[in-house]
VOPAGU-2260 file (C-alpha; in pm, 1 decimal, decimal comma):
REM VOPAGU-2260
SITE   aa  ch    i         X         Y         Z
SITE  UNK   A    0   -2977,4   -2476,9    2202,9
SITE  UNK   A    1   -2799,7   -2412,6    1871,0
SITE  UNK   A    2   -2735,7   -2707,3    1637,9
SITE  UNK   A    3   -2362,3   -2642,9    1633,7
SITE  UNK   A    4   -2117,2   -2383,4    1744,5
SITE  UNK   A    5   -2045,8   -2292,3    1381,9
SITE  UNK   A    6   -2415,1   -2210,6    1335,1
SITE  UNK   A    7   -2420,7   -2005,1    1655,0
SITE  UNK   A    8   -2103,0   -1820,4    1554,9
SITE  UNK   A    9   -2237,5   -1736,6    1208,9
SITE  UNK   A   10   -2572,2   -1623,5    1351,6
SITE  UNK   A   11   -2430,5   -1407,5    1631,9
SITE  UNK   A   12   -2170,6   -1237,5    1412,4
SITE  UNK   A   13   -2392,9   -1189,4    1104,6
SITE  UNK   A   14   -2442,1    -815,1    1160,8
SITE  UNK   A   15   -2069,9    -760,4    1224,4
SITE  UNK   A   16   -1985,3    -948,0     906,0
SITE  UNK   A   17   -2245,1    -754,1     705,3
SITE  UNK   A   18   -2102,3    -422,6     827,8
SITE  UNK   A   19   -1755,1    -518,9     703,5
SITE  UNK   A   20   -1887,0    -657,7     373,6
SITE  UNK   A   21   -2084,7    -338,8     313,4
SITE  UNK   A   22   -1778,6    -128,7     375,6
SITE  UNK   A   23   -1554,4    -322,7     139,2
SITE  UNK   A   24   -1821,2    -358,0    -129,1
SITE  UNK   A   25   -1805,7      20,9    -172,2
SITE  UNK   A   26   -1438,5       7,1    -277,3
SITE  UNK   A   27   -1356,3      -2,3    -647,3
SITE  UNK   A   28   -1090,3    -273,1    -667,7
SITE  UNK   A   29   -1033,7    -185,6   -1033,5
SITE  UNK   A   30    -902,2     160,1    -936,5
SITE  UNK   A   31    -569,4     220,8    -765,3
SITE  UNK   A   32    -717,3     420,6    -477,5
SITE  UNK   A   33    -989,8     165,8    -396,9
SITE  UNK   A   34    -757,2    -130,8    -431,3
SITE  UNK   A   35    -491,8      51,7    -228,2
SITE  UNK   A   36    -738,5     110,0      54,9
SITE  UNK   A   37    -849,2    -254,0      45,1
SITE  UNK   A   38    -487,0    -370,7      63,6
SITE  UNK   A   39    -383,2    -124,3     332,7
SITE  UNK   A   40    -674,0    -210,1     561,9
SITE  UNK   A   41    -622,6    -583,3     513,1
SITE  UNK   A   42    -246,6    -547,0     561,8
SITE  UNK   A   43    -298,7    -365,2     891,5
SITE  UNK   A   44    -557,0    -612,2    1019,8
SITE  UNK   A   45    -377,1    -924,6     903,0
SITE  UNK   A   46     -56,9    -789,1    1057,8
SITE  UNK   A   47    -230,6    -746,2    1393,1
SITE  UNK   A   48    -379,4   -1095,7    1367,0
SITE  UNK   A   49     -39,9   -1244,8    1278,9
SITE  UNK   A   50     122,8   -1072,5    1575,4
SITE  UNK   A   51    -134,1   -1196,0    1827,5
SITE  UNK   A   52    -174,0   -1553,1    1704,3
SITE  UNK   A   53     189,1   -1661,4    1708,8
SITE  UNK   A   54     212,5   -2016,2    1577,0
SITE  UNK   A   55    -105,5   -2126,0    1755,4
SITE  UNK   A   56    -344,8   -2063,8    1466,2
SITE  UNK   A   57    -360,7   -2290,7    1162,2
SITE  UNK   A   58    -351,5   -1975,1     953,7
SITE  UNK   A   59     -27,7   -1834,2    1101,3
SITE  UNK   A   60     190,2   -1911,1     796,8
SITE  UNK   A   61     -81,1   -1792,6     559,0
SITE  UNK   A   62    -112,7   -1465,0     751,9
SITE  UNK   A   63     261,0   -1412,8     705,1
SITE  UNK   A   64     229,8   -1477,0     331,7
SITE  UNK   A   65     -73,3   -1248,3     303,1
SITE  UNK   A   66      96,8    -958,1     479,5
SITE  UNK   A   67     408,8    -999,5     262,6
SITE  UNK   A   68     200,2   -1009,0     -56,3
SITE  UNK   A   69       7,5    -700,0      50,6
SITE  UNK   A   70     329,0    -508,0     117,4
SITE  UNK   A   71     452,2    -597,7    -233,2
SITE  UNK   A   72     124,8    -484,4    -388,5
SITE  UNK   A   73     120,2    -156,1    -195,5
SITE  UNK   A   74     477,9     -90,2    -305,8
SITE  UNK   A   75     378,5    -167,9    -665,8
SITE  UNK   A   76      98,1      90,8    -635,5
SITE  UNK   A   77     345,1     344,5    -494,3
SITE  UNK   A   78     179,2     343,1    -153,6
SITE  UNK   A   79     342,0     302,2     188,0
SITE  UNK   A   80     300,7     -20,1     380,2
SITE  UNK   A   81      16,6     -68,9     626,4
SITE  UNK   A   82      35,5     140,0     941,1
SITE  UNK   A   83      91,5     -13,0    1280,6
SITE  UNK   A   84    -212,1     -12,6    1508,0
SITE  UNK   A   85    -242,7     284,6    1740,4
SITE  UNK   A   86    -329,5      53,6    2031,2
SITE  UNK   A   87    -210,5    -300,5    2093,8
SITE  UNK   A   88    -466,6    -572,7    2036,6
SITE  UNK   A   89    -457,1    -828,9    2313,0
SITE  UNK   A   90    -483,0   -1204,4    2273,8
SITE  UNK   A   91    -740,6   -1383,7    2067,6
SITE  UNK   A   92    -847,9   -1746,5    2045,4
SITE  UNK   A   93    -657,5   -1900,4    1750,9
SITE  UNK   A   94    -977,3   -2044,2    1605,3
SITE  UNK   A   95   -1127,7   -1694,0    1584,1
SITE  UNK   A   96    -830,4   -1589,3    1374,3
SITE  UNK   A   97    -858,4   -1901,2    1158,0
SITE  UNK   A   98   -1229,1   -1833,7    1103,6
SITE  UNK   A   99   -1160,2   -1478,9     987,1
SITE  UNK   A  100    -866,9   -1572,9     763,6
SITE  UNK   A  101   -1039,9   -1873,2     607,7
SITE  UNK   A  102   -1352,7   -1668,6     547,0
SITE  UNK   A  103   -1153,7   -1385,7     389,8
SITE  UNK   A  104    -990,2   -1630,3     149,9
SITE  UNK   A  105   -1334,0   -1747,6      35,9
SITE  UNK   A  106   -1439,8   -1386,3     -15,7
SITE  UNK   A  107   -1118,0   -1310,6    -203,6
SITE  UNK   A  108   -1217,6   -1554,2    -477,3
SITE  UNK   A  109   -1516,8   -1333,4    -559,4
SITE  UNK   A  110   -1319,4   -1009,6    -524,6
SITE  UNK   A  111   -1042,4   -1139,5    -751,0
SITE  UNK   A  112   -1284,5   -1164,2   -1044,1
SITE  UNK   A  113   -1375,8    -796,8    -999,9
SITE  UNK   A  114   -1011,6    -688,9    -958,1
SITE  UNK   A  115    -908,8    -882,0   -1272,3
SITE  UNK   A  116   -1138,5    -662,9   -1485,6
SITE  UNK   A  117    -930,2    -352,9   -1411,9
SITE  UNK   A  118    -799,0    -157,5   -1708,4
SITE  UNK   A  119    -543,9      19,6   -1484,0
SITE  UNK   A  120    -195,4    -121,0   -1547,3
SITE  UNK   A  121     -84,6     -28,5   -1193,1
SITE  UNK   A  122    -369,7    -228,3   -1040,8
SITE  UNK   A  123    -302,9    -528,7   -1266,3
SITE  UNK   A  124      67,7    -519,4   -1172,8
SITE  UNK   A  125     -24,9    -535,4    -802,6
SITE  UNK   A  126    -134,0    -897,6    -809,5
SITE  UNK   A  127      59,6   -1070,1    -531,0
SITE  UNK   A  128    -235,5   -1078,6    -288,7
SITE  UNK   A  129    -475,7   -1231,5    -537,5
SITE  UNK   A  130    -208,2   -1468,3    -669,9
SITE  UNK   A  131    -210,5   -1654,1    -338,1
SITE  UNK   A  132    -430,8   -1955,5    -392,1
SITE  UNK   A  133    -623,8   -2158,1    -139,0
SITE  UNK   A  134    -733,2   -2516,4    -178,0
SITE  UNK   A  135   -1012,2   -2469,5      74,4
SITE  UNK   A  136    -833,1   -2689,1     325,8
SITE  UNK   A  137    -810,1   -2413,1     586,2
SITE  UNK   A  138   -1185,4   -2352,7     566,2
SITE  UNK   A  139   -1269,2   -2723,3     598,7
SITE  UNK   A  140   -1029,4   -2770,4     891,7
SITE  UNK   A  141   -1158,7   -2456,9    1063,7
SITE  UNK   A  142   -1518,5   -2574,0    1024,5
SITE  UNK   A  143   -1425,2   -2910,9    1174,3
SITE  UNK   A  144   -1253,1   -2733,0    1466,4
SITE  UNK   A  145   -1558,3   -2512,5    1523,2
SITE  UNK   A  146   -1788,1   -2815,0    1519,7
SITE  UNK   A  147   -1588,0   -2964,9    1808,6
SITE  UNK   A  148   -1666,7   -2670,0    2036,4
SITE  UNK   A  149   -1969,2   -2703,6    2263,1
SITE  UNK   A  150   -2199,5   -2418,3    2150,9
SITE  UNK   A  151   -2297,2   -2343,9    2511,0
SITE  UNK   A  152   -1945,9   -2346,5    2655,4
SITE  UNK   A  153   -1748,0   -2053,5    2792,2
SITE  UNK   A  154   -1499,0   -2103,2    2507,3
SITE  UNK   A  155   -1781,1   -2057,2    2256,7
SITE  UNK   A  156   -1865,2   -1723,1    2419,2
SITE  UNK   A  157   -1498,6   -1615,7    2406,9
SITE  UNK   A  158   -1458,6   -1711,4    2040,6
SITE  UNK   A  159   -1770,4   -1516,6    1947,0
SITE  UNK   A  160   -1640,6   -1212,0    2134,3
SITE  UNK   A  161   -1302,6   -1246,6    1961,4
SITE  UNK   A  162   -1457,6   -1278,6    1614,2
SITE  UNK   A  163   -1674,7    -973,1    1679,2
SITE  UNK   A  164   -1363,3    -786,5    1792,2
SITE  UNK   A  165   -1181,2    -884,1    1472,0
SITE  UNK   A  166   -1473,7    -772,1    1256,2
SITE  UNK   A  167   -1463,1    -440,4    1444,3
SITE  UNK   A  168   -1090,9    -415,2    1368,7
SITE  UNK   A  169   -1165,6    -445,0     995,9
SITE  UNK   A  170   -1459,9    -205,2    1019,4
SITE  UNK   A  171   -1266,9      68,8    1200,1
SITE  UNK   A  172    -939,0      62,3    1010,8
SITE  UNK   A  173    -934,5     336,7     749,6
SITE  UNK   A  174    -711,5     566,3     547,5
SITE  UNK   A  175    -588,3     904,7     649,4
SITE  UNK   A  176    -371,7    1145,2     449,5
SITE  UNK   A  177       0,0    1158,9     519,0
SITE  UNK   A  178     227,8    1451,1     426,8
SITE  UNK   A  179     341,6    1328,3      81,9
SITE  UNK   A  180     -18,3    1305,1     -38,8
SITE  UNK   A  181     -32,4     927,6     -13,3
SITE  UNK   A  182    -262,8     752,5     228,7
SITE  UNK   A  183    -205,9     500,8     503,5
SITE  UNK   A  184    -428,2     278,7     712,8
SITE  UNK   A  185    -490,4     375,5    1071,8
SITE  UNK   A  186    -695,6     213,3    1342,4
SITE  UNK   A  187    -956,6     421,4    1521,8
């Protein structure tokens, strides 16, 4: 039996998380095309997550702020907004969404340092996403919520499946050319 649900969740989604981290680590956030892809993919995925969580997730308001900031940054880079998903994503346990959002905010602290080194004025001007700060409260509250879930319960199984599904969403969203030569995110 796992020590806690949080431990089980981290262990069972480790490969999914690594696949997404590997994908995003290949993007050059100091260049407009790499940063644009990062923003477009995150804008698409966060938009989907915002749509399916309603007000049930702790991160609902933050998801709204993140998607707005990403749209501003994409506009600043001269890129279109994130594309709508090609297929609807059905419901998801709110704590799965909180786990993904809180984790992404922790990762953004590291990515921000890389982005800030850019010599490209367009990239530096697109700073709304990284300007959003996080006190760490969402992560602490999410961890406390996860620790209250019985690791052997049906809900634990559902949350793990939902988190894996969300990692897949991030892993399969990519750019494709559009007629004006720009790019947009699409889900495959």
